[in-house]
C-alpha positions as CSV (number, residue, x, y, z in Angstrom):
1,M,-0.1,-0.3,-0.1
2,T,1.3,3.3,-1.0
3,A,1.0,6.7,1.1
4,S,-1.7,7.9,-1.9
5,Q,-3.6,4.5,-1.3
6,F,-4.2,4.9,2.6
7,T,-7.6,7.0,4.0
8,P,-6.6,7.0,7.7
9,A,-10.1,6.1,9.7
10,N,-10.1,8.8,11.8
11,G,-9.3,11.6,9.7
12,P,-6.4,13.7,8.3
13,L,-3.6,13.9,10.8
14,F,-2.5,17.2,9.5
15,G,-4.8,20.3,9.1
16,T,-7.4,19.4,6.9
17,Q,-6.2,17.4,4.1
18,T,-4.7,13.8,3.6
19,S,-2.5,15.4,1.2
20,D,-0.6,16.9,4.2
21,W,0.2,13.5,6.0
22,E,0.9,12.4,2.7
23,A,3.5,15.0,2.0
24,F,5.1,14.7,5.3
25,Y,5.5,10.8,5.0
26,E,6.8,11.0,1.4
27,A,9.5,14.1,2.1
28,E,10.9,11.9,5.6
29,L,11.3,8.6,3.7
30,Q,12.9,9.9,0.5
31,E,15.4,12.6,2.7
32,H,16.1,9.1,4.4
33,L,16.7,6.8,1.5
34,E,18.9,10.4,-0.2
35,V,20.9,10.3,2.8
36,A,21.3,6.5,3.1
37,R,22.5,6.8,-0.7
38,R,25.0,9.1,-0.4
39,T,26.4,7.2,2.7
40,H,27.0,4.3,0.9
41,Q,28.7,6.3,-1.7
42,E,31.2,8.3,0.5
43,L,31.5,6.5,3.5
44,Y,32.8,3.0,2.0
45,Q,36.7,3.6,2.8
46,S,36.3,5.6,5.7
47,F,34.0,2.8,7.1
48,Y,36.9,0.5,6.2
49,D,39.2,2.0,8.0
50,L,37.1,2.3,11.7
51,T,36.6,-1.4,11.3
52,Q,40.1,-2.5,10.8
53,C,41.0,-0.1,13.8
54,C,38.5,-1.6,16.0
55,L,39.3,-4.8,14.9
56,N,43.4,-4.5,15.4
57,S,42.4,-3.3,19.0
58,I,40.0,-6.2,20.0
59,R,42.4,-8.6,18.4
60,N,45.4,-7.2,20.8
61,G,43.3,-7.4,23.9
62,G,41.9,-3.8,23.6
63,K,38.2,-2.7,24.2
64,I,36.0,-0.2,22.6
65,L,34.7,2.9,24.6
66,F,31.8,4.3,23.3
67,F,30.3,7.7,24.3
68,G,28.2,10.8,23.2
69,N,25.5,12.8,24.2
70,G,21.5,12.7,24.3
71,G,20.6,10.2,21.5
72,S,24.4,9.7,20.7
73,A,24.3,8.1,24.7
74,A,21.4,5.8,23.6
75,D,23.3,4.9,20.7
76,A,26.7,4.3,22.6
77,Q,25.3,1.9,25.2
78,H,23.1,0.4,22.4
79,L,26.1,-0.6,20.5
80,A,28.1,-1.9,23.5
81,T,25.5,-4.0,24.5
82,E,25.3,-5.3,21.0
83,L,29.0,-6.2,21.4
84,T,29.3,-7.6,24.8
85,V,26.1,-10.0,24.6
86,R,25.4,-10.5,21.0
87,Y,24.5,-9.5,17.1
88,K,23.5,-11.5,14.9
89,A,24.1,-14.8,16.9
90,N,25.6,-15.9,20.1
91,R,28.9,-15.8,20.3
92,P,32.1,-15.2,22.8
93,P,31.9,-11.4,23.8
94,I,33.8,-8.5,22.3
95,A,35.4,-6.0,24.8
96,A,33.3,-2.9,24.6
97,L,31.8,0.1,27.1
98,A,29.5,2.7,27.0
99,L,30.7,5.9,29.2
100,T,27.1,6.9,29.4
101,T,25.5,4.5,31.6
102,D,27.0,4.9,35.2
103,T,24.6,7.6,36.8
104,S,26.7,7.9,39.8
105,A,30.0,8.6,37.9
106,L,28.3,10.9,35.6
107,T,26.9,13.0,38.0
108,A,29.8,12.9,40.4
109,I,32.0,14.2,37.6
110,A,29.8,17.0,36.1
111,N,29.4,18.4,40.2
112,D,32.7,17.6,41.6
113,F,34.7,18.7,37.9
114,S,32.4,19.8,34.8
115,F,30.2,18.8,32.3
116,E,32.6,18.9,30.0
117,D,35.1,16.1,31.8
118,L,32.2,13.6,31.8
119,F,33.9,11.3,29.3
120,A,37.4,12.4,29.8
121,R,37.8,11.0,33.3
122,Q,36.5,8.0,32.7
123,I,38.8,7.5,29.7
124,Q,41.7,8.5,32.4
125,A,40.4,6.0,34.7
126,L,39.5,3.1,32.1
127,G,41.2,3.6,29.0
128,N,44.6,1.6,27.9
129,P,46.8,2.0,25.1
130,G,45.5,0.5,22.1
131,D,41.9,0.6,23.3
132,V,39.2,2.5,20.9
133,A,37.7,5.8,22.0
134,L,34.4,6.0,19.6
135,G,32.5,9.1,20.3
136,I,29.5,9.9,18.4
137,T,28.2,13.5,17.9
138,T,25.6,14.6,15.1
139,S,27.7,17.9,14.8
140,G,31.0,17.3,16.0
141,K,31.1,20.0,18.5
142,S,30.4,18.4,22.1
143,P,33.2,20.0,24.4
144,N,32.6,16.8,26.5
145,V,33.5,14.5,23.3
146,T,35.9,17.1,22.0
147,K,38.1,16.7,25.2
148,A,37.6,12.8,25.4
149,F,38.9,12.3,22.2
150,L,42.3,14.8,23.9
151,T,42.2,12.5,26.5
152,A,42.4,9.5,24.9
153,K,45.0,10.2,22.6
154,Q,47.2,11.5,25.6
155,L,46.8,8.2,26.9
156,G,47.5,6.3,23.3
157,L,44.2,5.7,22.7
158,K,43.0,5.2,19.2
159,T,40.3,7.9,18.2
160,C,37.3,7.4,16.1
161,A,34.2,9.6,15.4
162,L,30.3,9.6,14.1
163,S,29.2,12.8,13.2
164,G,27.4,14.8,10.6
165,R,27.1,17.9,8.5
166,D,31.0,19.5,8.3
167,G,32.3,17.2,11.2
168,G,32.5,20.2,13.3
169,D,35.6,20.6,16.0
170,L,36.8,17.1,15.3
171,V,38.2,17.3,11.5
172,G,41.9,16.4,11.4
173,K,41.3,16.3,15.6
174,V,40.9,12.1,15.7
175,D,42.5,8.9,13.9
176,H,39.1,8.0,11.8
177,L,36.3,10.5,11.2
178,L,32.7,9.3,9.6
179,I,31.1,12.5,8.8
180,V,26.9,11.2,7.6
181,P,26.8,13.7,4.2
182,S,23.9,15.4,6.1
183,H,22.5,18.8,8.3
184,T,19.3,17.2,9.1
185,T,19.6,15.7,13.0
186,S,17.6,12.9,12.8
187,R,18.9,11.6,9.5
188,I,22.4,11.7,10.9
189,Q,21.5,9.8,14.0
190,E,19.5,7.3,11.5
191,M,22.8,6.6,9.7
192,H,25.0,6.6,13.1
193,I,22.9,3.8,14.7
194,M,23.3,2.2,11.1
195,L,26.6,2.1,10.6
196,G,27.2,1.1,14.2
197,Q,25.3,-1.9,13.8
198,M,27.3,-2.8,10.6
199,L,30.0,-2.2,13.0
200,C,29.2,-5.0,15.4
201,G,28.5,-7.1,12.3
202,S,31.6,-6.8,10.6
203,L,33.7,-7.3,13.8
204,E,31.7,-10.5,14.6
205,K,32.4,-11.8,11.2
206,A,35.8,-10.7,10.9
207,L,36.9,-11.9,14.0
208,G,35.4,-15.4,13.0
209,L,32.6,-16.0,16.0
210,V,30.0,-16.0,13.4
211,D,29.6,-17.4,10.0
């Protein structure tokens, strides 16, 4: 069934015309598809490099530290869980951690130091040389993410980021930067979780944990 064939049972959702809803539906899906198409075309090499970086870390006993704010915080813990529990099939766990889930640590750092130190402080405590610090930020301009990368580099971690727009403050500041070709936050977030889950799947396969 297409949008033009659908008639809401209780009347139009927007305004007085069903066409208003159809226009919204089509515009959202078409924008998503266009961003997905451009992501497909433009991020092949950078996604390969990101996967290779994470794979090298895991093979050498390292781990992936995910972090971000708001919706990106949810993505961080989602992806860490996919790796430590399972993605496509039951298999040995892959070492990963989200720096967004410990409310006591988060509130203590924000209260006793600053919100800008939220992830950097945890990386100081938990990060080791060879680990991967993987930050997620749609704008590339989150101060606590930027500071986390600075700290990670000083400690010998590899730094990777999923971003959007023009990459913000992260351009030239991280080892691997994937910039989703969009200025729409929701579309960038959609590509971030897709790329993140692709990363999980590729690590499972590259490590020989699934067929």
